[in-house]
GUTIDREN-127141 format. One record per atom (N, C-alpha, C): residue in one letter; x, y, z. Coordinates in steps of 0.001 Angstrom, whole numbers, padded with zeros to 6 digits, always signed. Example, Ala and Ser with C-alpha at 12.3 -4.5 7.8 and 13.67 -1.06 7.14 Angstrom:
a+013190-005690+007800 a+012300-004500+007800 a+013200-003300+007800 s+012850-002250+007080 s+013670-001060+007140 s+012900+000030+007870 
% end
This chain:
m+057615+113570+154314 m+057612+114960+154514 m+058905+115516+155128 s+059428+116639+154614 s+060674+117137+155064 s+060475+117937+156298 t+061384+117935+157172 t+061426+118695+158427 t+061965+120108+158235 p+061673+121067+159159 p+062332+122313+159039 p+063828+122362+159119 t+064346+121479+159887 t+065860+121325+160047 t+066443+120875+158612 a+065712+119919+158012 a+066374+119493+156653 a+066167+120671+155645 e+065045+121588+155721 e+064994+122701+154826 e+066053+123682+155048 r+066396+124028+156344 r+067479+124833+156637 r+068736+124431+156150 t+069025+123044+156195 t+070238+122499+155754 t+070510+122636+154336 r+069394+122436+153464 r+069382+122420+152003 r+069722+124021+151698 e+069135+124937+152481 e+069303+126349+152074 e+070758+126725+152474 a+071350+126149+153490 a+072677+126609+153959 a+073822+126047+153060 v+073534+124871+152324 v+074632+124325+151564 v+074443+124963+150119 p+075544+125633+149647 p+075536+126307+148324 p+075612+125289+147167 a+075008+125458+146160 a+075104+124452+145017 a+076457+124726+144381 r+077201+123569+143920 r+078416+123598+143360 r+078345+123970+141867 p+079199+124888+141342 p+079118+125148+139968 p+079533+123975+139158 p+079093+123778+137969 p+079472+122718+137148 p+080976+122789+136728 a+081552+121609+136736 a+083067+121502+136480 a+083390+122036+135057 p+084360+122826+134805 p+084576+123300+133447 p+085130+122120+132625 v+084473+122148+131319 v+084804+121090+130354 v+086097+121374+129710 r+087052+120485+129731 r+088335+120737+129191 r+088330+120404+127725 r+088561+121369+126892 r+088504+121107+125421 r+089780+120901+124839 l+089908+119979+123851 l+091145+119731+123185 l+091497+120958+122307 p+092747+121279+122134 p+093122+122317+121291 p+092746+122075+119841 r+092323+123217+119174 r+091879+122995+117715 r+092690+123888+116850 g+092434+123637+115564 g+093089+124538+114587 g+094576+124237+114485 g+095354+125186+114473 g+096794+125016+114236 g+097432+124263+115247 a+097026+124342+116560 a+097693+123545+117625 a+097475+122043+117413 d+096372+121632+116832 d+096130+120223+116444 d+097111+119789+115489 w+097393+120507+114432 w+098400+120089+113414 w+099827+120197+113915 v+100061+121072+114909 v+101442+121198+115437 v+101712+119823+116280 s+100730+119503+117061 s+100799+118239+117920 s+100986+117009+117008 l+100093+116970+115981 l+100156+115815+115050 l+101561+115702+114397 a+101945+116914+113853 a+103330+116838+113175 a+104458+116491+114151 w+104384+116942+115441 w+105396+116568+116363 w+105541+115125+116582 f+104371+114391+116655 f+104350+112893+116900 f+104789+112101+115610 l+104280+112717+114438 l+104545+111928+113261 l+105943+112220+112548 l+106456+113305+112867 l+107707+113745+112294 l+108845+112623+112291 p+109171+112066+113430 p+110291+111020+113545 p+109986+109888+112613 a+108694+109365+112733 a+108367+108228+111832 a+108438+108631+110385 l+107950+109758+110094 l+107987+110183+108657 l+109439+110301+108157 v+110321+110902+109002 v+111697+111015+108528 v+112396+109654+108352 l+112172+108716+109248 l+112667+107357+109090 l+112094+106745+107852 f+110843+106810+107611 f+110172+106210+106485 f+110738+106775+105204 c+110891+108143+105135 c+111419+108715+104010 c+112904+108390+103679 v+113696+108355+104726 v+115174+107961+104616 v+115414+106506+104260 f+114666+105680+104952 f+114975+104226+104703 f+114014+103467+103800 v+113011+104092+103310 v+112020+103472+102422 v+111825+104228+101103 l+111366+105426+101142 l+111034+106204+099927 l+112411+106581+099246 a+113394+107036+099990 a+114565+107442+099251 a+115334+106315+098577 p+115463+105103+099185 p+116064+103940+098373 p+115292+103537+097244 i+113952+103695+097385 i+113093+103351+096122 i+113359+104314+095017 a+113436+105649+095438 a+113598+106598+094375 a+115026+106484+093740 v+116023+106102+094540 v+117419+105916+094031 v+117443+104742+093077 a+116783+103642+093462 a+116655+102390+092628 a+116066+102693+091324 v+114908+103409+091384 v+114251+103780+090126 v+115195+104547+089225 y+115907+105620+089787 y+116699+106509+088985 y+117869+105683+088484 t+118501+104880+089293 t+119710+104138+088841 t+119302+103083+087719 g+118094+102675+087723 g+117728+101564+086770 g+117638+102178+085346 f+117737+103490+085112 f+117743+104038+083872 f+119208+104287+083304 f+120168+103753+084087 f+121552+103975+083604 f+122273+102707+083557 t+123357+102669+082759 t+124362+101621+082880 t+125503+102024+083719 w+125470+101509+084845 w+126392+101996+085878 w+126987+100871+086759 g+128288+100844+086999 g+128936+099816+087716 g+129089+100021+089116 g+128569+101097+089780 g+128577+101348+091163 g+129660+102298+091511 i+130595+102632+090646 i+131746+103516+090932 i+131790+104557+089892 g+132004+105843+090323 g+132064+106890+089476 g+130618+107543+089126 p+130632+108556+088329 p+129424+109273+088008 p+128419+108377+087125 m+127175+108660+087184 m+126209+107950+086276 m+125966+108821+085155 d+126687+108583+084154 d+126599+109438+082897 d+126205+108643+081693 d+126008+107316+081826 d+125657+106494+080657 d+124223+106166+080701 f+123357+107063+080208 f+121879+106935+080307 f+121457+105707+079380 a+120657+104903+079832 a+120220+103735+079098 a+118687+103751+078816 g+118096+104634+079394 g+116593+104713+079220 g+115960+103375+079809 f+115182+102827+078935 f+114535+101546+079330 f+115317+100346+078913 g+116593+100529+078544 g+117350+099484+078042 g+117540+098344+079090 n+117719+098746+080297 n+117830+097653+081335 n+116561+096769+081468 y+115471+097416+081342 y+114129+096739+081459 y+113917+095874+080127 t+114257+096425+079021 t+114249+095593+077788 t+115041+094318+077917 r+116211+094503+078323 r+117183+093423+078582 r+116633+092457+079623 l+116015+093013+080624 l+115500+092154+081679 l+114303+091180+081188 f+113442+091616+080532 f+112306+090847+080053 f+112656+089991+078843 g+113905+090182+078257 g+114395+089321+077193 g+115403+088372+077630 d+115661+088310+078962 d+116611+087384+079602 d+115869+086177+080068 e+116334+085074+079447 e+115664+083765+079745 e+115914+083390+081266 v+117057+083818+081759 v+117343+083406+083138 v+116422+084072+083991 f+116176+085406+083710 f+115282+086228+084632 f+113888+085695+084493 l+113352+085301+083304 l+111964+084686+083184 l+112016+083400+083870 g+113093+082690+083894 g+113160+081478+084740 g+113035+081752+086227 d+113655+082849+086620 d+113524+083282+088039 d+111962+083606+088382 l+111328+084246+087380 l+109838+084490+087659 l+109151+083163+087795 g+109467+082196+086860 g+108782+080958+086968 g+109038+080232+088239 r+110327+080179+088772 r+110655+079643+090016 r+109943+080246+091188 g+109819+081538+091097 g+109013+082255+092174 g+107578+081735+092169 l+106990+081585+090983 l+105606+081090+090767 l+105564+079606+091396 y+106545+078807+091062 y+106608+077409+091613 y+106570+077403+093101 l+107276+078317+093783 l+107440+078306+095174 l+105977+078848+095744 i+105391+079787+095047 i+104156+080329+095414 i+103018+079162+095429 v+103056+078469+094359 v+102008+077446+094120 v+102138+076343+095281 l+103419+075905+095432 l+103629+074857+096478 l+103355+075357+097846 s+103735+076659+098105 s+103511+077198+099438 s+101986+077216+099813 v+101196+077647+098742 v+099714+077749+099013 v+098930+076422+099096 t+099513+075443+098194 t+098776+074173+098095 t+099368+073006+098978 v+100549+073228+099476 v+101175+072147+100304 v+101414+072693+101672 q+102212+073687+101857 q+102664+074164+103108 q+101517+074676+103986 l+100517+075479+103467 l+099480+075997+104218 l+098421+074964+104700 p+098056+073999+103734 p+097143+072903+104218 p+097841+072059+105258 f+099111+071825+105108 f+099783+071015+106189 f+099839+071737+107533 a+100016+073138+107440 a+100068+073875+108663 a+098569+073959+109286 l+097609+074003+108446 l+096260+074007+108897 l+095822+072734+109594 l+096221+071562+108910 l+095963+070176+109483 l+096621+069955+110853 t+097861+070415+110919 t+098638+070378+112209 t+097958+071211+113244 a+097518+072469+112855 a+096834+073248+113924 a+095527+072679+114352 v+094732+072065+113446 v+093521+071378+113885 v+093713+070312+114832 l+094783+069493+114576 l+095067+068327+115406 l+095573+068868+116773 l+096471+069962+116858 l+096957+070339+118098 l+095942+071240+118816 n+094878+071584+118287 n+093765+072218+118913 n+092859+071353+119682 q+093149+070004+119503 q+092291+069014+120157 q+092884+068704+121557 r+092190+068021+122437 r+092689+067765+123727 r+093754+066608+123680 l+094955+066860+123478 l+095969+065918+123310 l+096887+065988+124507 r+097399+064939+124930 r+098394+064933+125989 r+099743+065438+125483 g+100318+066477+126088 g+101536+066965+125588 g+101398+067939+124431 r+100233+068433+124155 r+100092+069250+122878 r+100912+070525+122991 a+101104+071047+124243 a+101983+072265+124432 a+103439+072005+123906 v+103921+070805+124161 v+105287+070412+123732 v+105326+070337+122235 y+104300+069704+121636 y+104234+069577+120177 y+104212+071063+119521 r+103389+071875+120107 r+103324+073210+119591 r+104722+073929+119710 t+105402+073778+120754 t+106715+074275+120886 t+107707+073766+119873 l+107644+072425+119722 l+108610+071754+118759 l+108305+072234+117356 f+107079+072393+116927 f+106795+072701+115511 f+107063+074191+115281 f+106959+075096+116291 f+107167+076451+116166 f+108653+076880+116236 a+109452+075943+116884 a+110886+076308+117169 a+111588+076594+115922 p+111523+075856+114821 p+112240+076167+113607 p+112126+077573+113122 y+110918+078237+113260 y+110718+079506+112918 y+111580+080517+113605 i+111888+080236+114797 i+112737+081115+115664 i+114190+081190+115142 l+114598+080118+114527 l+115948+080057+113938 l+115975+081115+112858 s+117226+081832+112695 s+117353+082604+111655 s+117565+081834+110310 e+117295+082518+109198 e+117359+081766+107957 e+118850+081286+107646 v+119841+082041+108097 v+121261+081605+107820 v+121491+080384+108592 v+121165+080273+109825 v+121432+079130+110659 v+120645+077888+110068 t+119427+078155+109636 t+118655+077018+109002 t+119339+076548+107846 a+119811+077488+106942 a+120501+077123+105670 a+121837+076391+105909 v+122595+076761+106938 v+123821+076081+107247 v+123487+074681+107772 l+122445+074478+108553 l+122130+073228+109174 l+121732+072276+108033 f+120893+072671+107110 f+120411+071808+106003 f+121505+071594+104932 t+122377+072563+104830 t+123530+072215+103944 t+124409+071199+104499 m+124526+071011+105769 m+125228+069859+106288 m+124340+068587+106230 i+123105+068649+106343 i+122258+067470+106181 i+122243+066946+104795 f+122309+067874+103779 f+122336+067356+102423 f+123705+067389+101735 l+124718+067357+102662 l+126063+067159+102160 l+126294+065978+101399 p+126786+065926+100246 p+127024+064752+099423 p+127857+063681+100103 g+127400+062521+100244 g+128259+061464+100782 g+128329+061369+102255 a+128309+062419+102991 a+128408+062379+104445 a+127131+062861+105125 g+126226+063481+104377 g+124925+064069+105100 g+124034+063016+105501 m+123209+063491+106392 m+122114+062658+106899 m+121175+062210+105790 a+120892+063199+104890 a+119908+062780+103706 a+120415+061648+102893 d+121729+061780+102665 d+122218+060553+101818 d+122138+059226+102572 h+122411+059226+103811 h+122354+057959+104566 h+120864+057485+104629 l+120014+058435+104808 l+118552+058052+104829 l+118030+057518+103504 a+118514+058166+102416 a+118127+057732+101126 a+118674+056295+100865 g+119870+056006+101349 g+120373+054590+101247 g+119607+053586+101935 l+119181+053914+103188 l+118327+052975+103976 l+116930+052756+103315 l+116480+053739+102615 l+115143+053648+101926 l+115281+053125+100579 g+116480+052800+100029 g+116559+052231+098782 g+116505+053389+097624 l+116703+054619+097988 l+116557+055721+096964 l+117985+056116+096650 e+118758+055218+096062 e+120216+055498+095764 e+120355+056582+094717 g+119252+056734+093817 g+119341+057713+092793 g+119487+059136+093382 l+118994+059377+094591 l+118997+060768+095107 l+120276+061085+095863 r+121073+060129+096125 r+122205+060386+096952 r+123108+061271+096231 g+123617+062402+096974 g+124420+063405+096357 g+123828+064318+095364 r+122593+064222+095131 r+121953+065061+094147 r+121017+066144+094708 w+120833+066139+096063 w+119781+067079+096557 w+119904+068459+096135 l+121072+068942+096251 l+121391+070435+095927 l+122325+070610+094731 a+122605+069502+094146 a+123593+069470+093043 a+122895+069234+091669 d+121646+068871+091659 d+121010+068521+090382 d+119828+069474+090151 p+119780+070031+088906 p+118677+071001+088591 p+117332+070466+088796 s+117209+069116+088735 s+115863+068585+088820 s+115360+068355+090307 t+116325+068363+091339 t+115959+068151+092564 t+116190+069304+093540 v+116897+070397+093067 v+117308+071430+093993 v+116073+072214+094476 m+115075+072495+093559 m+113986+073222+093952 m+113065+072545+094909 p+112751+071261+094641 p+111967+070505+095765 p+112758+070501+097075 t+114049+070304+096976 t+114704+070213+098250 t+114733+071536+099048 l+114903+072689+098312 l+114690+073974+098980 l+113330+074154+099555 f+112343+073704+098784 f+110993+073957+099270 f+110723+073070+100476 t+111333+071922+100585 t+111289+071140+101840 t+111813+071838+103054 v+112953+072497+102871 v+113557+073283+103854 v+112530+074514+104240 m+112014+075130+103313 m+111110+076230+103511 m+109898+075740+104382 v+109328+074580+104052 v+108244+074013+104880 v+108704+073869+106214 w+109825+073197+106494 w+110358+072911+107775 w+110551+074303+108607 k+110879+075337+107916 k+111284+076550+108545 k+109978+077310+108879 y+109051+077413+107937 y+107964+078339+108067 y+106574+077794+108371 f+106419+076553+108257 f+105078+076030+108495 f+104681+076212+109963 g+105570+076311+110898 g+105222+076448+112351 g+104598+077785+112501 f+105114+078843+111778 f+104499+080192+111972 f+103006+080197+111558 h+102818+079623+110291 h+101421+079541+109814 h+100609+078550+110753 m+101194+077562+111353 m+100413+076761+112268 m+099903+077602+113520 m+100766+078451+114044 m+100448+079244+115163 m+099377+080261+114744 l+099422+080838+113579 l+098386+081720+113049 l+097056+080985+113125 f+097016+079781+112504 f+095828+079010+112513 f+095295+078574+113824 l+096219+078257+114712 l+095748+077892+116128 l+095141+079094+116751 a+095757+080281+116640 a+095080+081500+117234 a+093732+081726+116605 g+093545+081489+115229 g+092139+081654+114684 g+091179+080584+115247 l+091710+079332+115316 l+090885+078304+115918 l+090395+078530+117299 q+091267+079058+118130 q+090952+079257+119403 q+090001+080513+119703 g+089836+081299+118572 g+088989+082366+118608 g+087557+082007+118170 i+087336+080856+117647 i+086019+080338+117301 i+085201+079982+118457 p+084068+080542+118852 p+083316+080175+120026 p+082977+078665+119998 a+083134+078150+121151 a+082819+076661+121264 a+081343+076440+121214 e+080484+077411+121464 e+079044+077329+121436 e+078577+077079+120005 v+079325+077619+119090 v+078886+077525+117625 v+079124+076045+117190 l+080318+075515+117589 l+080534+074071+117298 l+079580+073222+117943 e+079252+073490+119264 e+078325+072593+119942 e+076961+072669+119306 a+076536+073884+118893 a+075189+073974+118207 a+075256+073162+116856 a+076386+073133+116170 a+076392+072338+115034 a+076345+070861+115253 s+076965+070452+116342 s+076854+069001+116781 s+075448+068653+117186 l+074746+069551+117871 l+073373+069306+118193 l+072496+069218+117064 d+072822+069899+115957 d+072047+069799+114722 d+072305+068569+113917 g+073331+067863+114403 g+073576+066575+113715 g+074827+066546+112822 a+075627+067744+112851 a+076731+067801+111901 a+077914+066895+112544 g+078469+066212+111498 g+079570+065395+111905 g+080939+066209+111941 a+082035+065544+112196 a+083270+066248+112288 a+083683+067009+111036 w+083585+066258+109936 w+083916+066887+108629 w+082944+068102+108323 q+081617+067912+108566 q+080702+068989+108257 q+080880+070163+109173 r+081299+069961+110470 r+081599+071030+111332 r+082820+071772+110847 f+083784+071040+110371 f+085039+071692+109775 f+084758+072446+108541 r+084018+071764+107684 r+083751+072459+106426 r+082842+073617+106426 h+081851+073517+107224 h+080752+074577+107186 h+080806+075562+108360 v+081596+075247+109305 v+081620+076150+110464 v+083049+076629+110652 t+083993+075734+110751 t+085369+076168+111131 t+086014+076906+110096 l+085944+076384+108784 l+086612+076994+107669 l+086160+078443+107410 p+084830+078666+107448 p+084320+079933+107092 p+084721+080995+108205 l+084700+080552+109538 l+085114+081399+110575 l+086560+081679+110635 l+087314+080794+110013 l+088805+080841+109868 l+089245+081619+108652 g+088250+082095+107848 g+088629+082723+106545 g+089491+083849+106720 p+089445+084833+107590 p+090311+085915+107642 p+091779+085529+107957 t+091864+084623+108892 t+093235+084029+109167 t+093803+083364+107953 i+093095+082504+107256 i+093581+081860+106069 i+094069+082943+105044 r+093259+083910+104903 r+093646+084886+103832 r+094899+085701+104195 i+095061+086035+105446 i+096352+086679+105882 i+097534+085724+105617 s+097250+084442+105927 s+098397+083483+105864 s+098784+083258+104434 v+097766+083181+103630 v+098130+083160+102081 v+098897+084438+101656 f+098485+085497+102120 f+099249+086739+101696 f+100657+086752+102203 l+100928+086361+103400 l+102223+086367+103976 l+103113+085244+103207 s+102464+084153+102946 s+103145+083128+102271 s+103701+083443+100822 i+102753+084184+100113 i+103047+084541+098755 i+104156+085606+098741 i+104054+086588+099615 i+104996+087739+099697 i+106364+087037+100078 g+106426+086234+101010 g+107639+085567+101379 g+108263+084803+100260 s+107449+084080+099510 s+108032+083313+098279 s+108624+084313+097232 i+107903+085400+097079 i+108446+086318+096078 i+109702+086866+096409 q+109958+087233+097749 q+111197+087857+098177 q+112144+086942+098789 l+111978+085631+098522 l+112937+084661+099206 l+114469+084953+098772 f+115253+084990+099837 f+116768+085260+099526 f+117602+084499+100346 d+117541+084588+101635 d+118647+084012+102637 d+118755+082671+102558 l+117767+081783+102552 l+117923+080273+102505 l+118611+079970+101201 v+118081+080543+100181 v+118711+080001+098807 v+120123+080521+098611 w+120383+081753+099100 w+121808+082245+098904 w+122832+081418+099694 v+122499+081012+100902 v+123450+080312+101792 v+123578+078904+101216 m+122476+078304+100769 m+122521+076853+100507 m+123041+076545+099082 t+122567+077397+098113 t+122967+077154+096709 t+123611+078297+095906 a+123322+079537+096500 a+123689+080794+095707 a+123071+080916+094310 g+121921+080194+094173 g+121145+080214+092959 g+121603+079103+092017 g+122559+078274+092256 g+123015+077209+091504 g+122113+075902+091818 p+122508+074839+090940 p+123514+074802+089788 p+122875+075356+088572 n+123721+076144+087861 n+123282+076771+086535 n+122034+077474+086599 h+121903+078331+087631 h+120645+079216+087871 h+119491+078470+088031 s+119524+077133+088412 s+118296+076367+088596 s+117598+076607+089837 s+118190+077352+090863 s+117492+077690+092126 s+117500+079139+092323 e+117813+079886+091287 e+117896+081338+091439 e+116531+081969+091475 t+116331+082949+092389 t+115165+083740+092523 t+115463+085289+092145 m+114458+086013+092070 m+114607+087373+091590 m+115590+088207+092675 a+115459+087853+093934 a+116277+088408+094873 a+117718+088073+094800 i+117942+086832+094431 i+119290+086290+094138 i+119956+086985+092955 a+119187+087066+091843 a+119650+087695+090649 a+120055+089192+090903 m+119108+089915+091678 m+119422+091207+092031 m+120776+091394+092780 f+121005+090493+093787 f+122251+090494+094529 f+123423+090168+093592 q+123205+089128+092735 q+124391+088726+091937 q+124850+089787+091010 f+123952+090547+090350 f+124296+091493+089420 f+124832+092818+090138 g+124204+093088+091331 g+124648+094272+092069 g+125943+094294+092703 f+126215+093059+093418 f+127348+092999+094275 f+128440+091876+093786 k+128145+091144+092759 k+129069+090227+092241 k+129655+090539+090809 r+128595+091063+090046 r+128987+091444+088693 r+129155+093019+088467 y+128729+093750+089487 y+128852+095256+089524 y+128125+095909+088291 q+126956+095295+088036 q+126043+095861+087046 q+124913+096450+087897 v+125211+097608+088568 v+124271+098171+089501 v+122927+098642+088812 g+123186+099287+087623 g+121937+099679+086898 g+120998+098609+086653 y+121460+097519+086093 y+120629+096406+085892 y+120114+095696+087040 a+120739+095595+088156 a+120384+095195+089404 a+119271+096010+089984 s+119431+097423+089773 s+118347+098274+090167 s+117037+098069+089477 a+117173+097776+088135 a+115941+097472+087434 a+115320+096201+087866 i+116110+095221+088217 i+115533+093946+088869 i+114803+094370+090182 s+115346+095131+091020 s+114803+095541+092299 s+113468+096224+092029 v+113517+097081+091101 v+112244+097863+090758 v+111122+096930+090335 v+111416+095957+089445 v+110398+094981+089038 v+110031+094123+090216 l+110948+093674+091036 l+110393+092972+092289 l+109599+093709+093147 f+109895+095057+093344 f+109072+095878+094154 f+107692+096103+093534 m+107618+096322+092291 m+106355+096518+091666 m+105482+095312+091643 i+106056+094108+091547 i+105281+092886+091583 i+104676+092736+093109 s+105530+093051+094000 s+105043+092914+095481 s+104020+093945+095663 l+104207+095165+095277 l+103205+096268+095493 l+101876+096044+094845 v+101948+095678+093470 v+100721+095537+092820 v+099921+094242+093412 f+100667+093219+093761 f+100008+092093+094285 f+099288+092423+095605 s+100085+093238+096463 s+099550+093560+097764 s+098256+094479+097700 l+098344+095480+096675 l+097222+096322+096516 l+096010+095531+095979 l+096251+094659+094983 l+095107+093874+094539 l+094475+092878+095494 y+095429+092336+096257 y+094956+091355+097263 y+094147+092035+098402 q+094680+093320+098791 q+093920+094079+099756 q+092535+094516+099265 r+092503+094845+097914 r+091249+095329+097399 r+090328+094353+097186 y+090657+093197+096727 y+089634+092164+096324 y+089545+091046+097187 v+090571+090766+098036 v+090480+089529+098985 v+090355+089967+100493 l+091085+090926+100813 l+090972+091349+102255 l+089990+092540+102463 r+089232+092816+101472 r+088318+094000+101603 r+087375+093839+102784 r+086657+092637+102812 r+085665+092490+103819 r+086255+092376+105191 d+087461+091679+105270 d+088139+091595+106583 d+088551+093054+107160 l+089048+093837+106216 l+089496+095206+106674 l+088334+096092+107066 s+087153+095891+106424 s+085972+096606+106666 s+085267+096156+107968 g+085679+094929+108509 g+085101+094507+109761 g+083893+093676+109635 a+083624+093281+108308 a+082399+092472+108073 a+082667+091009+108503 v+081553+090437+108940 v+081684+089065+109372 v+081600+088162+108083 t+082644+087313+107904 t+082720+086469+106736 t+081840+085208+106867 t+081131+084874+105956 t+080373+083674+105864 t+080530+082922+104558 g+080310+081641+104672 g+080438+080851+103392 g+081877+080919+102878 g+082898+080901+103771 g+084253+080757+103298 g+084767+082106+102786 g+083985+083189+103279 g+084569+084540+102828 g+084104+085038+101415 r+083067+084242+100865 r+082631+084548+099590 r+081539+085698+099669 
% end
């Protein structure tokens, strides 16, 4: 029961008016604010992305050496020459070779290493650092380092081949068309597998331990837990890793340019190497622009299709089950 004093107190204290609700600006003010924040990024994107693409597409229709006016219109002549060039078709094949090996050798190796380093091992932090360290090095530094390792006669690779009885490989690592691509791929694995290993480690550490414990209680062995629990939950990470590996193989340039410059006899040339050779060495800028447009379209079409058909469930936030099928 309330007392008279309490009643008087309630009557004496005036009720506070509700606080005014602050509303965000609407209409034209919204668009002005949005444009103000987006304008710098849009300007940079247009100047450094869209404008070079447009210039490359335009230049690809001319026979032009890079100096003087572009007045020799070639139409689709550069593209016709491109797809009739056996060397360029070989560049496409070598890109496919690197893609296949990257997906079937490098990524499984990185995944196996990540699974091992996700266990309770003594000094696993040191191993993680050692395996990731090559990725920190620039491509040029890595290429110079391995050029010295594969130096004919005096390199470490030749000495090791002699100790193992592989005399036929001495001096041939980067000088023989039959060995140069496997040698370059070995360098690629050393350089990039640590990056994919860290991606897989991050994905593995995101898997709840309770799920694995429940599978163990149900009688699942180590392989069954990996096959039916770990791999499906790691699906989004694997798909991102595959995407980055394929795009990197398509656009590979630095390592190859420093180590072999596309030689010997175009046997290690990639599309990016061919574009640089024709644009800055042979001064056939129109033809080099056509190569750049083809390289861009291959990357763009692959990215769109991969996002549409492979990353669709990941981008929509769906939970992947059964390996992402």
